N, C-alpha and C positions, 0 to 999 in steps of 0.2 A: 261462673262466672270468673274464677281464676284462669282458663284456659282463652276469656278474650283478653282481661285486660295481659295474658303473655304475648296473645297475637299482636295487637297495638304500641307493645312493646317491642316486639322484634321489626316490625316493618318499621317504625319509630327507628330502631337501629339500622334497618335497613337503608333507610332514605338519606341519612347522614352516613352511611358509609359508601352512596351512591354519590353523593353533592359532594364531596371533599376527593371522591374519583375525577368526579368531573372538573371542581376547582382547580383540580392539580392539571389534569390535563391541559386547561384552557391559560392556566400560564407557565406552565411550559414552553407551549406551542408560543406564544407570544415570546418571550426569552429567545423564541429562533425567527420574529420575524414574521411570526402566524397570527394577526389579533382577530382575529373570528373561526368562530369552529357553530359548529348546528349543531343544533340539539334536534331537530326531527329531518325525517325527511323534508318535510314540504320547505321546511329552510332553506337544506342541502341544495334541493332543487330549485330555488329561485334565488338565490344569495351569493353561490359557492361563488361566482367571477367575478359579480359585481364587487365581491370581500376581496377576493384575491386584489384584486386596479390598485381598493385602496390600500394595499399594503405597501402595495408597490407609489401609490402616489410619497404617502410620509414618510417615503425614505428622502426627499427630496422635494417637499411641499413648497419650496419660496427657491425652484434655480436660476442660477445667474452663469453667463460665462463663466466664473471659477467655477460656479459649486456643479454645473452641468454638468453629472460624471457617476452619480446613481440614480440605476434605472432599473435594476436585479435585485434581487435578497438571499438572504443566505442558502435559502435552499435554488437560487438558481444556481448562485456559485460554486457547490457543491458539486454539481453534477456535470459542470463548467469546465473547472480545475482536475476532473478525473482524470479527465480525456489529456489533459494536454500533460499534467506530470506522468502520469504512463506512460506515455511517449519515449521518455528513456528510461523506463523500467530495465535494467537488462541485468543486472543481479542485489541485493539483498539490501546492499550498499544505497540501492534506488528507492524510491518510496514506489512504491502501491501500493494505491485503493482495491485487491483480493483482499475475501477474511483468510484465504487459503492458499499457501504460496508450494510448486514446487518448480524446483530451481532446478537447471542442471545449463552450470557454467562453465566452458568448453576455455574460460580465459587464466580460468582460475584452478579446472579440472575439482569441480567439488560438487556435490548433490546436496542441495537444500531442503528439508521437506518442515513448516511451519505454519506458524494461521497467524493472523491478527482481526485484536480484540479493541473498540474503541472504550476512552476510557474518558467519556463526555458528562461526569453529570459533577458539569460546576456546583461553584455552593449557589447560585443565582435556583439549581435543581437543587437538589438535596434535599434528601429525603424521598422522593417524588420519581424512585425511579423507575415504576408500573408505568407512569404515563411517558416517562424518555423512553424509555422501552419501545410505546408502542410508535411513539413520532419518530423512530431513529430513519426511515427513509426520507421525511424531509429535514432532520435536523441535520446543519455543519458538524463533517468530520474536523475536532480540533485536535483530538489529542488519540493517538496509536498506541499499543504495546506491543509488539512482533515476538513471537517466542518459535522457534526454530532447533531441528535437529540436523547438523551439518556430517558430512562426511567424503574424502576422497572418493574420485570416482574418474574411473580407467578403465580406454574400449568400449565405452557406455555401461557398464557397472560398480560398482558398489559395494563392496565385501565391508562385509561384517561381525564373522566368522572365519580363519584362513588357516590350515593344514599345516601344520610342523613338521615338515618331512623326517624332520632328526627323533622326535618326541611322539607321532603318531595321535600330535593331541592339537586341540581347534583351539587355535588364539583370540581373542578379543580385538579386531580393529582400535588401535592406539593414536588415530587419527579423527573416530567420532567424536564429536563434541554439539554441547547445544550454547543457543545463543540467545540473549534475546535486543530489543531495540528501543525506545521511546522517544518519537518522534513528535513533537509539534508545530502543526498548522496552522497559522497565525490567517487573517481573515484575508481574502485576497481585493482587487479594483478591478472592473470592469469598464472602460472607458469607450463613448459612443458620443460623435459630430449629429448625427440622425436622433433625435428624439421625437422630431413634427412625422415620421415614417413610419419609428415604435409605436409610437399610439394611434397609425391606424391601423398596420398588422392586427394588434391586440384588437381591437374594436368590430374591422372585418371583418377579419377573418378568425383568427384564436376563437373569440367570444362565441362566432355562429359553430365551430366543430364543438368545442365542448362542451357549451347548451345544447345543442344537438344529442352530443354524447347522455348529456343528463335526462334528458326529455326521456332516451331509448329506455331508460333506467327506470321503468313504471311499476305505478305501486306494485302491479304483480309481481314483476321481480327483485321488489322490496322483502315483501312478504313472503316469499317461496323461502328466501335465503333465512330471515324470520326465522321460519318455523324448522329451516335446519338446524339454526344456531339452538332453539327451544330442546331440540332433540340431542345433541353435543351436550350441553349444558342443562340439565329439568330442574338442577335445585336451582340455578339461579335468578334471578325475579326478570320478569319481561320486560319492565321500562330501563332496567339498566342493560338487558342484551338488547335494545332495540337502540338503544345510545351508543355502546360499541359498536354494533353496525355501524349506522351513520358518519359515527366519526372514520370505521374503516375506508368508507367511501368516500370520506370527504379525503381525508389521505390522498383516495388513486387518482379520484379526479385533479389532486394541486399537483401533479405529480406528471398527471396526463399534460396539466395546462403547462406547467416550466417542460417539455419534453417539446409540445408545439412552440414554446420563446427561443427556446435553441437553434432548434429547425431551420424555421425561418429566419431567427440572425444568421445563421451558414449562409441561408441561399442567398440573403438579399444584401449579407457582407454590411452589419445593422453596426456589431462591434469593430468599436474602429482600432481598440489594443487594451491589453491586461497583463498585469501584474502581481508574485503572490511569494510569500517569503516563508519557511518553513527551517527549524532543524534536527536534528537526532544525535543521538546519544544511543553506542550498543554497545556490548562487550560479547565476547567468545569466550569459551573454558570445554576444553577436550575430558573427558570426561576418564581419563586412563594416560600414563605421562607414555613417549613416545622409544623407543628405546632403540640410540646410533649410535653404529658400532666404526670403531676410530681402533689407528693402529698406530704409530709412532715408529717401527722398528720395520717393520710387511712380515712379521714373524707372531710378534702374539695383541691380541684385539682385546681391544676394556670396552664393557657395552655403559653405558653412561644412557641418565634419564632425563628427555626432554617433554617439557607442555607448551604448547606452541598456543596460548592466549594469548589475546588483543585484548582493546579497548576505542570506540573513537570516538571521536565528538567532530560531526559536520551541520555545515549552514549552506541553504541553496535560495538564489535567488530566481525564481524564472521571468522572462519575458514575452507577450506574443502580440504579435502586430501581424492585423489581416489588411490586405492589400487588393486591390481589382489586377495591377501588371501581375505578367507573367510568374515571379516566385510567389504568388499567394496568400496565403498564410504562412508565416513561419515564426519560428523563437528562438530563444538564444535560453540557454540553465545553468550561471556563474554558481560553485561548489568549493566554498574551503574547507580542510576535511585535517584536521590534527591527533595523531592518533600516540597511542602507547603499545608494546607491544615482545611479546619475548621471541629473539632469536640466539643464531651461535654462530661457530667463525667460517663455518659450513654453507649456510644457506649467504650468509652475509658477502661469503664471496665468490656464492655460484659455483662451490665444487664440487665434482659428481664421484660417486663413488667407483669404488673397481672390484672388482669380483675376486674374492680370496679361493681358493680348491682345493680342499680337502682331499689327499692322498692317503689309500689303505694300503698299506706295502704287505702280498702274503709272504714274500719270501726275496732272497734277494734278487730274482731277477724280473720279475712282475708286481705290478703294480694296479691299483684299482680306483677310478677316481668318487670321493665319497659325495659328499654335498659341501654346495659352494655358498658364499653369505655374501654382502651387497660388505664396502666395511672403506671408509674413509681417510686420508691420510694426513695425517697430523694431530695435533697440541687442541684437542675437547674442547671450547667455554662457553655455554650460555650464560645471556646477559641482556636483562632487555633492552630496548633503544626507544627512538621514537621516529616521531616524522611527521613536514607537514606539506600539505597538497594543494593545490591551486589548481582547478580545471574548467573549459569553455569550452559548450555543448551549441550545435546550433543545428537546427530541420529546417528545409526551405520546403517548398510543393508540395503545400499541403498537411508541412509538417512529416516530411517523406523518405527525405533524406539531405545529408548534410555537414559538416564537418566540426569535429573535434582536437583539444591540443589539453596536453592533463601537465604539469612537469613536479616531479618530489622530491625532497629532498629529506633525506636519512641525519638522525642527530643523535649525538652520544657514539657510541663506540665506535662507533661507523658509522662513514660520509660516503656513500652512494648518491649519484644522484641518477633518478629513475626519469624518462618520458614517456612520451603516447602522442602517437600522428593517427587522426579515425576516421572515416566515414564515418557514420551512423544512418543504420538504413532502419526504416519502420511501418512492418502491411497494418492493411484498416482493413476490416471487415465492412461489411454495406454498409451499416451506420456510422462511422468515421470511425469506431473506433479499435485502437493496436491490439492488432494482436501477436505478432511476434517482430521482436526486433533484437536487432547482433550489429556490429559493426566489423568492418575491416580497418584493423588496425596494423602500423608500421611504429613498433614502441625498444624498449630500451631496462630493462629490471635486472637490479645488478650486474651490474655491468657485459649482458649476452643480450643479442640484437637479436630481435625476429617479427617477420610476416605472417600474417594470416588472419580469422573469422575469430572472434568474439562473441559468445550466444551464447543468452539468458532465458530462457520462456519462462515465463512467472503464468498461470491460467488459474482460472477462480470467480468466484460472480462478485460483483464490489461488495463494500462494506459497505453495510448499511444497517 
């Protein structure tokens, strides 16, 4: 009798937990403009596409000439803008939707390794992290935290330790530091003047393709996957496992619909224009202080400890327009940046170090050269400074090649004016996703002119 009562209580408890989990999942889905979640394989097969259309129609139920601009929900916006923004990713200053970063930047001569994490547990989804995590592939990225380690890069190599020829000891590389960046990404907007074409393509092509894919996923395939889930999770409730599998397949088919939407939108030029805004706050702090050797009399030297920290606030606006003419898909990105950083007289004046050669005299007639060291001539003085920077970049011909111009004014104890003219280039893969971005540059940094190529290569899969 006791065993029977205990079994009933456990069943009620498990059902209650399952119900709470299902409800939480549905709430998180609705917060992300997905208003229907199937509960079984039959509802998945019958209702997935129809409910997707309902999601889209609820965005703009009574369109007018002034309101006729909302056709895609946040799931579509997320994937659409991810590619547009990544076209401009050259350094960690730029936003990139990759979950990890390995960035070799030839302009700053730095190697950066790090990762990005979503911070999208909004108040509406507080306490529903498990459900939110399951829905990450369909949720819009709104808040990103990027953490990284950065070091100097020279001749394609970044030192961690280096040997001191005088002491025969290995010293830690003082240029290595840690950094972090918080990015807030606001909802973008997609505009079109081809609502009728979008409706036709959805009903004639996308619906047929998706419903065929769902039909091909028959009951036997579902049963097989469910049996495998039971083997992986033998202690879980069968109905709970079935619901999880249904939700998983629903996410996959929903993503497939979104991919089809964007494919047809590009092929038939359905999107007229789009724009979005984001800002980021970044800091960098070296793990150790750098030793800068200076001399005021060319005879004696002094070691000075320098901490190369900096913090930056950056605001960005991206506008993209699609045309049928020869320039095709093009975009313009505007950036305003405010920075506070630590510097010194030698960096501010763009001074170069000279080589001091130590002489060892064996006797009155012979000399032996000892070790050499790099020394800056003059008084050493470090101090915080600031800068204000504005930049406008553009890409034409399907966001492949364009023009950019930037101007920066330093403030505080130094008053340098830095500028840059560039030709950004973005290579795409067969799916149109950016794979390699670089820029031909003519610039002046701290009174020094240079012409060259700035390359920044980020790789990793999209944050989900």
